[in-house]
N, C-alpha and C positions, 0 to 999 in steps of 0.2 A: 617453675618454669625453667628450663634448661635450654640455653644458647651457646653453641661453641664451646661447650664445658664452661660456661658461666652461670651461675645461679643469681639471678636478679629478684630481689623482693620488691614490690610495688605496693603501695597503700591503697586501699579503696573503701569507702564507706557506702554500704548498701541499705536501705530502709525498704521493708516490703511488708506489705498487709496482705494477708491470705484472702483469697477470692470469696471465702465463706463469710468473712466478716469484713467486707469492704466498707469502709467509712472513712470521712474527712480525718486528716491527720490533726490531733488535737495538741494543747500544751503539754498535757501529762504524757503523751507518745513521745514528743520531742525531747522531754528532760530525761527519758530513759534511754535515748539513744548514746553509747559511748562513742567518741570520735577518737579514732586510733591515729597515732603520729610519732615520728622521730625514731624510726627503727635503728638500732645499732648492734652490728653483728658481733660476737665475741671474738678474742683473738684466735681461738681454736675453731671458729666457724660452727661450732654446735648450737650455740644460744642466740637469741635476739631479744635485746632490752628494748622496750617501747613503752609510750605514754597511752593511757586512756583518759579522756577528758570528758566529764560530764557537767552540765550546768547544775547549780546549786540555788534553789530559791531562797534558803535559809541564809546563806551567805551572800547572795545577790552577786554571784560570779561564778565562773567556771574552776573547777577543781581537778587537777590532774594527779593520777596515780601511776607509779611504775609497774610494769609486769615484765615477765621473762618467759620466753617460749622457747621450748625445745623442739629444735628442728627435727630430730630423730622420731620422737613420739608424738609431735603435735599437742603436747600439753602445755598449758600456760598456768602462771600464778602470779599472784600480787606480793610485791615485795616491800611495798611502802603503805602507810596508812597513819592515822592521826590527824592533829591540826594541820592547817595551811595545805599548800599545794606543792606538788613535786614535779619537776620537769627536767629537760635535758640530760638524760642517762649518758654517761660516757665510761667506756670499760679502761680499768687499768691493765697493764700488760700481763698482770698475773692470772686474768681470765676470770677471778673470782670476787673482784672488788669493783663496784660501780661508783663513780662520783656523780653527782646530780645538784641542780638547784632546788632549794626548798625554801619556804618563807614561813615555815613552822615555829620559828621563834621571832616572828615579826619582821624582820627583814630578809630579803633574798640573799642567800650564803651558799656556799659549797658545802654539801654533806657526802658522805661516802657510807656503804653498807656492804657487807658481804652476802653473796646470794646464797651462801651455805648455812645462814643462821646468823643471829645477832641483830641488835638495834643499830639503827643509823647515829653516826657520830658527826659533830660539825668538824670542819676542816677549815674554814676561814672565818673571821671576825673582822671583816672591812666594815668600818663605821658607816659608810654611805651605801654599803648594799653591794651585791656583784650583778652585774647585766648579764654576763656570759663567761665562760672559761674554756681554756684549752689545757691538756695535759703535756708537759714536756714529754719527749722520746722515752726517758728513763724513770718517768712518773715519780720523780723526786721533788718536783715543782709544779705550780700552776701557773699560767698566764691568764689573768682575770681583767675584764673590764668594768669600770665603775665611774660613777658620777662623782665629780670633786667640785668644792668650790674654787673658783677661778676668777681675778686672783685671790690671793688669800686674805686681802685687805681690799674690800671695793669701795667705789665712791659711796654708796649706800650706808656702809660701815660708818665712814667718816662723817657722814651728815648725822645719822642717828645716834652715834657715840653710845652712851650707856642706857639709852632709851630705845631699843629694837622695836619696830613694828612689823606688820605684815605688807607693808607698802612694796612696790616693785618699781625699780629704777634702771631703765634701759638707755644705753647710749649707742647701739647698734641696731640695724634692722632687723636681725636673727634673733629678737627676743623671745620669741615662743616657737615650739616645735608641735604642730598639731594641738594637743590639749595639755602641753606641758610648757612651763616657764623654763626658758634657758638662759636667761640674763644672768649672770654670774656663775654659770655652772658650765664644766666641760666634762666630757667622757674622756677618760685616760686609760692606757694599758699598763697593768702591774704585774710583777713577777712575785708570786707567793711561795716562800721556801716552806715546805711541809714539815721540815724538822723544826723549825725557830718559829714559824707562823708570820715571820716579817714580811710586809708587803712593800715592794719597792717601785716608785712611778718610773716607767720606763720612757714615758712620753711626755715630759713636762714642759709642754708647748701650750700656746692658745689656740688650740684647735681640738675639735672632737676627733679622737683616735680610739677605736675605729669610728670612720662618720657613721652618722645617724641614719637610721631606716635605708640602709644600702638596698635591701631586698636580696641579698647574697652573702657568701661567705666572705667576711672581712678581714679575717687573721689567719695566716697559714704557718705552721712551724715545720721547719725543714726537717726530714727524717733522719739527718746527721745531728740534729740539735744544736747547730752552729748559728743559725739565724732564724729570722722571722719576716715574713712578707705582711705588711700591714697598709690599710687603705684609709686616707683621709684627704679632704678638700683643702689644698693648700693656698686658695684664694683669699684676699683679705675680707671680700664682700660675699660671705657663702650664701646669703639669702637669695641672690641673684645669679647664682652659678651653680651648673650641674657638673662642674668639674671634679672628678676624683682621681687620683693617682696612687700608685702602688709604690711603697719605700721598702727598702730593706734595712734591717737593723740587727745588731748582735743580741743575744739571748739577755744580755746586760742592759740593753738600750743604746749601747754605744755604735757610732759609726753609720748613723742613718744617712741612706744615699736613695735619690730617686731612681726607680726602676722604670717608670713611664713618665712622660712629660708631655702628653697630648693633652689639648683643651677639652676633650671629649671625656666620657666617663669610663674608666678603667677600674676594674674591679674583680672580685672573687678569685684571687690568687689560688693556685693548687699545686703543691709539689708533686712531681712525679715520684713514685716510691723509689726510684734508683737516685732520686735527687738530681738528675741531669737537666731536668726542664722545669719551667714553672709554667703552667698554663692558666690564662686569664681571660676574662670576658671584657669586651671593648665596644662602645658605642663611639662613632667616629664624629658625629656631628656635636659641637659644642651648643649647650643651650635647649636641647631637644631631648625630652625625657622618653620619648617613644621610640627611639633610633633603633635600628637593627643591632642586635648584639652578636658579636663574632667571636670566635675562639682564637686567641693569640697564643703563640708558643714563644717564651724566652729561654734562650739557652743560657744557663748559669756559667758555663765557662768562657763563652765569647761574648756574651751580651747581645747576640743577633735576635731579631724579633720577626716571626714568620706568622702571618695570617694563614689559619687553617681553613681549607675550603672557601675561599673569597667568593667564589660563583654561587654559593648555597643562599638562595633566597629564602631563608628562614632564620629565625631570631632564636638563639640558645639561652634558655632559662637558667641553667646550671649545668656544671660538668662534674663527673666522678672518674678517678683515673682507675684503669685496670690494673691488678697487682704486678704484671709484666712490664709496665710503663709502655706499651705497645700501642695502646688504644685508650679513648676515653668515652663514657658513656654521656650523651647530651640529652638533656631534657628539653623537648622542642614544642613550642604551641603550634598546633595546626587544626584549622577548622573548628575551633571552639573547644579543641581537647588538648591534652598533652602527650605526647609520643617520645618514646625512647630510641635512641639511634646510638649505634657503634661508629666511632669515627677513629680511623686507623691515624696513628702519629709515626711520621709526620706527613704523610701523603694527603690525608684529608679525605680518604676514601670512606665512604659512609654506608651503612646498611640499617635498615628498619628493623628494630628488635620486638618492641611492643606497641601495639596501637590500640585504639578504642577507649573511650572514656578518658578520665583524668589519671595519669600514671606519674609518679614522683619519687623522690628518696632512692634511687637505684643505689644498691650496695653489692659487692662482690664479697663472697667468701674468701678467706685468706689464701687459699690455693688458687684462686682464679677461677 
């Protein structure tokens, strides 16, 4: 689909049964349905890497594989196979290398493969595994999030001494997050040098960085490579707080400074391609998880903040910058579906691009 010279890819999953063999959907039918996700356009705009996930009865879990689609011919091919599951494909700037997350060796690590042939090779060896990762602009290093033991020596360690058990000891309210224990654990952001493999903790603080279960983009890397925007909850009692703030840090973790200081939920920072602005999503009401999410623009030079389209009575789920930094594509929930809008920056003028059904993951080809 072409709109104002932009090509936007949206994902949809359609299951259809022909009229000639109409019957109820069975378990075997469901297990044959591949779920497409996480499209990533190559630097030259010719290819799209994406995941296809299918349920596996034998493994009792979903299994994901990576595929590459040629936009010119429409042909696609699988580029990963073997044990484990592969996800989160991310292109290197050469347009031939894909980094991705895989648990093929037991723990989730970053791997990479060339789309013109060859076997995947491991990139990271983080003892606690990798939750997510981001390329540096020059692709010489990675920023990765990983769970770490925090603090290094806990009260449970002191009590158990040389006789460890499976017991849990918690002294704070946020001891579990959904189905996982969080007592004595923090998520931190690391920088991994690809030449040496050394991983450096950039956020050695008593907080989960990035914050857990944000539901949006929680780490953004400046196109200039000079800083990162990260999200975490700075409150002392996280269990009773919906407060998230955005902080700016250097690529080595130095100079952490707050970019937002509201009591509501500020998250999903995104640098404009020209590095002039950081757009982010903000909920104004503290303690209210279902508040409207508005687009806010942060001027990197002046520090000024501007709410874009404050009169818009819609909640924005995510945003994607256009290559010319003059607009963003907003994913908006409406009438039970998700529509795509173009929002002009900084005027806030908006126009509906794609509607009907559920549309997500908008992407521009590099030329816009």
